[in-house]
C-alpha positions as CSV (number, residue, x, y, z in Angstrom):
1,X,-80.5,-7.2,-19.6
2,X,-77.6,-9.3,-18.3
3,X,-75.0,-7.6,-16.1
4,X,-71.6,-9.0,-15.7
5,X,-70.5,-9.4,-12.1
6,X,-66.8,-8.7,-11.3
7,X,-65.6,-10.8,-8.5
8,X,-63.6,-8.9,-5.9
9,X,-60.7,-10.9,-4.7
10,X,-59.6,-10.2,-1.2
11,X,-56.4,-12.2,-1.3
12,X,-53.8,-13.0,-3.9
13,X,-54.1,-16.7,-3.1
14,X,-57.8,-16.5,-4.2
15,X,-56.9,-14.5,-7.3
16,X,-54.0,-16.6,-8.6
17,X,-56.1,-19.6,-9.8
18,X,-58.3,-17.1,-11.8
19,X,-55.1,-15.5,-13.2
20,X,-53.9,-18.9,-14.4
21,X,-57.2,-19.7,-16.0
22,X,-56.7,-16.6,-18.1
23,X,-53.3,-18.0,-19.3
24,X,-54.2,-21.4,-20.7
25,X,-52.7,-20.7,-24.2
26,X,-49.0,-21.8,-24.2
27,X,-48.0,-19.0,-26.7
28,X,-49.6,-16.4,-24.4
29,X,-47.6,-17.8,-21.4
30,X,-44.4,-17.8,-23.5
31,X,-44.9,-14.2,-24.5
32,X,-45.5,-13.3,-20.8
33,X,-42.2,-15.2,-19.9
34,X,-40.3,-13.5,-22.7
35,X,-41.6,-10.0,-21.7
36,X,-40.7,-10.6,-18.0
37,X,-37.3,-11.9,-18.9
38,X,-36.6,-8.8,-21.0
39,X,-37.7,-6.6,-18.1
40,X,-35.1,-8.3,-15.9
41,X,-32.4,-7.9,-18.5
42,X,-33.3,-4.3,-19.2
43,X,-33.4,-3.4,-15.5
44,X,-30.0,-5.0,-15.1
45,X,-28.7,-3.0,-18.0
46,X,-30.2,0.3,-16.7
47,X,-28.7,-0.3,-13.3
48,X,-25.2,-1.3,-14.6
49,X,-25.0,1.4,-17.2
50,X,-26.9,4.1,-15.3
51,X,-29.0,4.7,-18.4
52,X,-32.0,5.9,-16.4
53,X,-33.8,7.2,-19.5
54,X,-34.3,3.6,-20.6
55,X,-36.6,2.9,-17.6
56,X,-39.6,3.8,-19.8
57,X,-39.0,0.6,-21.8
58,X,-39.9,-1.6,-18.8
59,X,-43.7,-1.4,-19.0
60,X,-43.5,-1.4,-22.8
61,X,-41.7,-4.7,-22.7
62,X,-43.8,-6.3,-20.0
63,X,-47.2,-5.2,-21.1
64,X,-46.4,-5.2,-24.8
65,X,-45.6,-8.9,-24.9
66,X,-48.3,-9.9,-22.4
67,X,-51.1,-8.0,-24.1
68,X,-50.1,-9.2,-27.5
69,X,-50.4,-12.7,-26.2
70,X,-53.9,-12.0,-24.7
71,X,-55.3,-10.2,-27.8
72,X,-54.0,-12.6,-30.5
73,X,-53.6,-16.0,-28.8
74,X,-55.5,-16.2,-25.6
75,X,-58.2,-14.0,-27.1
76,X,-59.3,-12.5,-23.7
77,X,-59.1,-9.3,-21.9
78,X,-55.9,-9.0,-19.7
79,X,-56.7,-9.2,-16.0
80,X,-54.5,-6.1,-15.6
81,X,-57.4,-3.9,-16.5
82,X,-59.5,-5.2,-13.6
83,X,-56.9,-6.3,-11.1
84,X,-53.7,-4.3,-11.8
85,X,-51.8,-5.1,-8.6
86,X,-52.8,-8.8,-8.4
87,X,-52.0,-9.2,-12.1
88,X,-48.6,-7.7,-11.6
89,X,-47.9,-10.2,-8.8
90,X,-49.5,-13.0,-10.8
91,X,-47.2,-12.4,-13.7
92,X,-44.1,-12.8,-11.5
93,X,-45.5,-15.8,-9.7
94,X,-46.3,-17.4,-13.0
95,X,-42.8,-16.5,-14.2
96,X,-41.3,-18.3,-11.2
97,X,-43.6,-21.3,-11.7
98,X,-42.6,-21.6,-15.4
99,X,-38.9,-21.1,-14.6
100,X,-39.0,-24.0,-12.0
101,X,-41.2,-26.2,-14.2
102,X,-44.4,-26.0,-12.1
103,X,-46.2,-24.6,-15.2
104,X,-45.5,-25.9,-18.7
105,X,-43.6,-23.4,-20.9
């Protein structure tokens, strides 16, 4: 019986190449980017309008778009389930890399 081995990353710099390998589909990356952009806009709206009850939408926007991309386009399991903190950081680093043209949108 084969057992899957989960690699334990000790540093984000070791994890990020793996994270990128899980985001090779351009539609998945675009959905991540859209979800992260919506988080920024919603957070700005909440802070400006003091509509604190809208904070619940932040994880829905971020994870909703990202997981849709993984399940229907990338066809893999989101790294969030195994590496929640590193995946959170990876999403924002990938966002920055897309924004500045380091990664193709």
